N, C-alpha and C positions, 0 to 999 in steps of 0.2 A: 463852399469849395471851390479853390484855384484848379480850371479844368486843366491849365497849360503845366501846371507843376505835376497835377497828376497821372495827366500823359506821360510827361519826362520821368517821373518814380517809375511808371509804369515801362519805360524801358530800361530800367536800371533791373526792377525785379525781374523781367522776362529773361533776363542772363541767367537767374539763377531758376527759373523755372524751367528754363529748357534742358536743364539736368536733370530736373524731377518725374516722377511717375507722372504724367500726363492724365493717363486713365485713369488714374485716382480723383485730378481735379474736376471730368469730365463727370465722372460719377457724383461726385459732389454737387456738383451744380445741378445735375438732375435730379438728386434726392432732395437739394435747399427748396428747386421748385415746387415737388410735389409735396414737402411738409408746408410747405407754407401757402399752397392751397386746400390741403386737407385742413388743416387747422382754422381757416376761414370760414371752411362749408361747413363746420362743426358747429357754428354759432346756429345757423340758417336750421340744420338737423334737430337742432336743441327746439329752436322755434316750434316747427313742426311735432314734435312729441307733444309739447306741450298743448299746443292747439287741436291736436288729434283725439286726446284721453279721452276728452267729453264729448266726442264724437263717434268715434271709431277706432274701437281698439287694435283691432286687424291692424290698421295702418300704423297706429302708437308703435304697436309691438317692434313693426319692420323698420320704422325710425330709428327705434331702439336697439336694433341689432346694426345697423348703417352708422350708428355713434358707436358703439363698441368695438364696430371692424376698424375706422377711422382712428380711434382711440390706438391701439395694436398697432396699426401703422405706422404712424407716428412717432411710438415708444420703438420701434425699429428704427426707422428713420435716421431719429436722435442718436442710436445706439450706433449705427455705422456712419453716421456724418459724424460723430467723435472719434470713430476710431482712427478714419482718414485722414481727421483734422491732426491727431496724434502723430503718425507717420508723416506726413507731410510738413508739419512741425520738426521733428529730428532731423530730416533731410534736408531743409532748409537751412537749420543751424548747421549741419554737417558740411554742405555745400557753402553758404559764408563765412562759415570758418577757412575753410579751404583757399579761399578766393580774398580772404581779410591777409593771411598769412602768407602766400604769395607775394601778394601787393608790401608786405614789412619787409619781406626778405631782398625788397627792390630797390626801399625806401632810402636816401642817400643817411650815412650814419648820424653827422651832425646836429638831424632833426630830431634822434632820441633825446637831445638834452633841451630840446622845449617842455616845458611843463603845458605847454595850452596841448601837445601833442598825446600826452599821457592822458588827460580830461577828455579828450579825444577819444581816445581809445577805450576808455572807463565804459562811456558813453556805448559806445558801439558793441563793444561787448557784453551790456546789463541790457541793451534794448533792441541793438537792429534785429536779433531773428523773433522777437514777437514782434519786431513791426511790420516786416516782411509778411510774417504768415499772417498778422491784421490785415492787411494792404490786398491781398489774397482773398480773407473771408469777408472785406467789405467788397470787393469786388463780385462775388458771387453773390452776397443777403444782400446788396443793393437794387438787386431785377429781384428776389426771391420779396422783399420787404415792400417791395412797390406793388407784386400783386397782391399780398394782404391789406395793403392799405386801402388799393381800389376795392376789394371784395366789398372789405367794411364800409365805404364809403358807399357802395351801390346798396347796401342793408339801411342805414340811415337814412337815404337819399330816399327810399320807398315809404318811408315812415313821413318822414318832414324833409322839403328839398332842403332847408338851410341848415341842419342839423351837420352835414360835413365839413361847411364854411365854418362853423362855429369851432370844432375844437382845430383844425388848420390852423385859425386864427391864433387860437389859442397858444400850441405850441411853437408859432415864430419867435418869442422872445428868447425862449430853450433854444432856439437853433444859434442863436448869436453869442446865448451866455456859453453856450458847451466850445464854440469855438473860442473864446475866449479864456475859459479854464484850460483846453488844452495848450492853451500857447504861454499859460503862465506856471503848468503843471513843467514843461521845456523848462522855463528860463529860471525857474528853481533848482531843479535838478544840474544845470549847467552852473549855480550859485553854489549850491553844495557839494560841489564836486571835491573840491581839495578837503574840506570838512569829515565827507564821507569817509576819505582816502585816507589820512591822518585818524582818524576814528579805527578803522579798521588794521590799522596798524598798532594802535596802544593798545585796542583789546585783545589782539593779536600776539603783545608779545609777552604776556603771562604765560602761555602753553606752546612757546619755544620751549623746547627741550635744550637749546644750548647755552638762551641766556638766563635760563631757571634758576640755576645755582647762582648767578650774581644777584639777581634778585630778590633770592631768598634771603642772602648771608647780610645782602644791607637794606632789608626790608622793606623793599621800596611798592609791596601792593599797595598802600594806602595812597603813597605817591599816583601810583599809575594810574586806580581809578578815581583820583579828583580830577584827573588831567581826564581822563574818559567821559567824567561826568560831564565837567567845563563843554564837551565836544558835544553831547547828547544833547545837553541842556542848547546849547544854540542851534543845531540840527531841530529839536522839536518845537523851540519857540518858532521857528520860520515856516516850518509845517503847519504849525495850527493857529498861527496868524492867518494862514493861505486858506484854511481849510474853515476859519470863521468867516472869512470874507466871501467864500464861495458860498457858505450854508446859508447867511442871509439873502443871497441872491436865490438861491433855490427853495427859498420858503416862500417867496412872493411868487415865483414861477407857478408851486404849487396849491398855492391858493386861487388863483386862476383858472387852474387845470380842473379843480374839484368845483369851482363854483360853473363854469361851462358843464360838468357832469350834471351836478344837481339840477339844473335848469332845465336839460334836457330831459331828464326823466320824469321830471314835474311835469312839463308840457304834456309827457307820454302818457302821465299816469290820467293828464285831466281828459286827454284824447280818448283812453279806455272808457273811464265813467261818463260822460257824456255824450258822447258820439260812438259807443258800440264796438270800438275797438278790441282788438282780440289780447291777452294775457301773455301771449306767446311774443306778441309787438314789443310786450315790458321785458320780456326776457332777451330776446334778441336786441334790444338796444341797448338795455343794459351790459350786455356781453359786448356788442358790437363796440361801444363806446368804450368800454375797459381794454379790449384787444388791441384796437383802434388806440388808444392812449399809450399803451405797452409799445406798440410796431413804431409809434411816431419818437415815443423816447429811444426806444431801441437807435432806431433810425438816424436819429442825429445823435446819440451817442457813440456810436459806429463813425460818423461822419468826425464828431471829436477828437476820438482816438486815432482816427485817420489824421487827421489835419497834425495832433500830436507826434505820430509818428511818421509822417511827411518829412517834420525837422531832425528827424534823427535818417532817414533815408536823407535828406541833403546832407547831413553830417557825413551818411557814407560815402557821396558823391565828392565832398569837398578833401576826404578821406583819399581818394583814387586819383586827385589831381598832387599831391603830393609827388615833388619830381623826383626821380629814380634815379640810381645811379647809370651813367652811359656803360653799356656793352660791347666795345667795337671789338672786333674778333681780327687781333692784331695778338702775336705769335711771338713771345720774347725772346729773343736771339742773343742780346747781349743783356747780360744780368747785370751789369753796373750802375751802380745808384748814383744819383745826381742831384745835392741841393743846388740851384742857383738863384743869388739873391734872393733867397726866401725870409720873406714877412711876414706875419700871422697875427692877428687878435679877434677875439669874441666880437660877435656883434652886438652886442649892450656895451661894448670897453671904449675907449678911444686911445688906450696904450698898447702896443704892441709887446705881447709876450714873446713872440720872437723877432730876430732883428737881424736883417744882411745874415743870412746863414748861408754859406760857401762851401758844399764838401762834397769829395766824389772817393765813394766805397767802389774800390773793383771787384769783382768777383772770386770769392775765397778767402778773403780780408775778415781778420776779427776785430771788431771796434767796440771801443768800451766809451761809452758816456758816462761822467763824474761832475760832481758838481755839488753845492748848498740843495739843499730842499727850496722846490720853487723858483730854481734856475732856468727850468725848460726843458729837462731832459725827456720827461714822460710827455711834453705838447712836439717833442719834435718824433719822439716815437708815435703819436697820433696820427700827425699828417704823414709819417712814411706808409702807415697802415690807412690811410684815405679816410679816416673819421673824421677830418677836417682837411677844408680845401686851404693853400696859401693865399692868404691876402695881396699879397702881390710874390713874382717869384714864380718858379717853377720846378715840378719835383719829377726827373726824366728816372725811365728805369731803360738802359742803352739807349735807344735814339728816341722812345716813345712816352709821351706826356702821361702820368701815373694815373690822371683824371680819366683816361681812353682806357687802362688795361687794367683795369682794379682787379676784375673777377679771374683774369690771367694770373695777375700778382697773385693773389689770395690762394691760388690753386697750387704756388712754388712757396708759399710761406708758412712757417710754423710761430706760435705765437705762446709765450708763456707772459701773460699780463700781472700788473700789481693784484687787482681785481678779479681771479678767476674764479671761473663756477664750482659748486659743489654741487653736482647733479645727482640727485635725489633717486640713484640708479644700484645698478651691481657694479663692483667694481672693471668688471669688462668691458661695460659699456661707458663706462664715464671714461676709460682709456680709448676707445676704438670709436666711439660716435661716430658708425658707420663705413671706419677704415676696413676693409675686406683682406689686407694681408696679416692672415693669422699667424704667421710665422715671424713676422716680424715685431709682432705682439710676445708672443711668447719668448722673444729674445729680448727684448727691453724685460721682460716681468723678471728674467733668470738675473737677471743685473743687482748686485747686492746693495744698490741704491735704494732699490722695489723689493728688497728680500720681507720688509715688513707683511707684503700679502698672503705668503704665502701661513703665517700664523695667524689670519684672520677665518673664524671660524667656518667657512664654507671656502676659502680663500681667492682666489681669481672671481666666483661665483656671487659675494657675499652682497647683500642687499648695505645700502647703504645710507644715512640719514633717518627722518622721522616717519616717512610715510606709512611704510609697513611695519608690525609689530615687532619684526625678528631683523628691523633695522639696526645697523651696526655706526656707531660716531665715531669716526676718525677724529684723530688731533691736528693740530693745524700745518704743523708739518707734514704730516701725513697726506693730509688734503694736498698739500702743495706739492709731494712729490708724484701725486697722481696728475697733476696741472702739467708739470715737467715730462711725463712718461707720454701723456695726450700729444704735446709738442712733437716730443723724439718719435713716437711711434707713427706717425707720417713723411718719414724720413724725406722733408721737404728741401731744398737747394737753399730759401734762405729761413733764419733760426733767427726771431727777436725776441730776449727777455727783458723783462723791467722786474730786477731785483725777487730772482727766482728764486732764491735762501732767505726772505727775510724771519720767514716762520721756521726754519732748522737751526737743529742744534749744528754746535762747531764740527761733531764727527762728520754728521751725515756732510756738512759742507765743505769738508774737508774731501769727501771722497767723490763730490758731483765735479768740485773744480779739479778734483785728479785726475778725471777720466772726460775735463773738456775737450783737450786736442780730440779724442776719438770721438764725442759727440759732434764737435761741429766740422771734423776733416771732409774735407770737397764740398764746404758750404761757406755761406757769408752767414758772418754772427755778429749779432748786435746785439752788446750785454749792458743795461741801466742797473748801477749796483754803485752803494756807497761802500762797500767793502773792498780797498784798495788792492788789498792782496788779490782780490780776484781781476781786478784791472791790468794786475800784470801780466797777465796771460794772454792780452789780446795785444796786435799787432801793431796797434792806434789807440791812443787817448785823447778824447775831446773833453775838454773840460771847460762846462757852461757858468756862464755866471750873468746874471738878469736877462736872460733871454739870448745872450751874444754866448759864444765859442770864441774862446779870450785864448786859449792855448790847444795846443792839438801837436801830439808826436807819440813816439812811442817810453815808454815807462822811462829806459836811462836818458834818452833826452830832454823831457820834461824835467827830471831829477836834475840833471846837470845845469839846466835856466836857471833852477833855484825858486820858481816863479810861483803862483797861487797852488799846485798840483801840488808841487813839493811838498809847501810849509800843512798843505792836509795829511797828507802820506806819513811826514814825520808826527804830526800829532796823534794820526790811529798808531801808527810803532808805537813811540815813548807810553801810551798808555797801554797796550799789551806788556809792554816791558817792567812799566811801573806796577 
């Protein structure tokens, strides 16, 4: 075991322990020590019982009573220890989840695009709580385990001085094998992260209430099951291969340990038969050897487990090292949005997806972003929201660089994204999500656009989704209207909407854009849309092509120009006419 690594991980764990019931941990330490002493002492008491049976029945009865009391105490200790560890385990998981969630809330958003980050999160979610508990348990049990081993060594030494040496030497190979196994298990889990995630998705899709109709109509069960079986086979083969390799190692080690046991018992038997030894010696040696082997194996297993979870604690340390958003305390005075010579490309690509973007959006203006799919509109929004930072150039809000004031910018911005969330909770919580302005919520809900809410079984208190028995499933358009309500209820000064009506019927869409002026009054509004009839409602229209803004102006100005925007507008107009 690497001592420096252990001490470093102890610093990580201390941050968790400091907020957990220390009294519980102290009691656990005391009970663990007493339990280890009592278990070891039982071996000597049993030896005395056997020796005294043929000499003094009174002494034998006393030792039997002591043996009985020891067993009762050990059972009580185990029960209390189990209770404390369950309680501590719950508190550790709770504390770690708080710390991890707090860190996630501060991590830069572009990191969430990295598949390796999700692999790391999955390993932490599956193992870090157990790893922290195992670390604490090891720190406690290492001392109690050593106490037990020392007592058994003394018992063995009292019969033959070299017995303890034989068993300690026989256990050394197991120590190195256990360490190797711990590293192999961690490496395997890292390797299987992606396959496990795919298998979980494939298995769960059959139980998804939203997609089950399509699966049933297209008879996709066999197809999905084949995919799941292929993934299972890959995972099982890798796991079985490792188990087979580890099993061969363990077989050799177990043979060595059993040879040591037989040898020591044979020497003890000869000593009893030819040198007038006591029968209790044979029982004491047998139990001492058996328990010593158990303690050594347990001790080494804990080191192996700790070594494995050391790697998960390193994952936690690595997770904490991810860069956070800068949070400088600048208040936004001037809310004019400026893109100055902005270029952007993804880390794993050579080509820029946005090029030479220069635009000023004065506060209170309404801007429409239009263009073909893949032209850069949504990437523009992602940069404005600080999800990505520009590769070149600057984005400023007033005189402040957006990178330095993201938190303040978010406090004043409402968003309707293309991929909006469908929160599995009540309609009220879906809309409010922490907003305390109930009057604003009621005002929004009473709007004709959201009149469908009143028709739900429990109105605004209706539970949505599949998590509960009485959960109600909305249509795609209704979910999108909830996403719009979530943005409007905040009544922030900047409103960003990326295809906010894509799932809506023409009547509802018309009602929304009919109130567009009211919704955006006194606000900066940025609208990404393919509906050019909606773009007409904005003060300025930006036409994107291949990551550039190639046309900019009002609807009338761009139509008069007769360029790309005009051609697209005419095609949509002709489509409706014909």
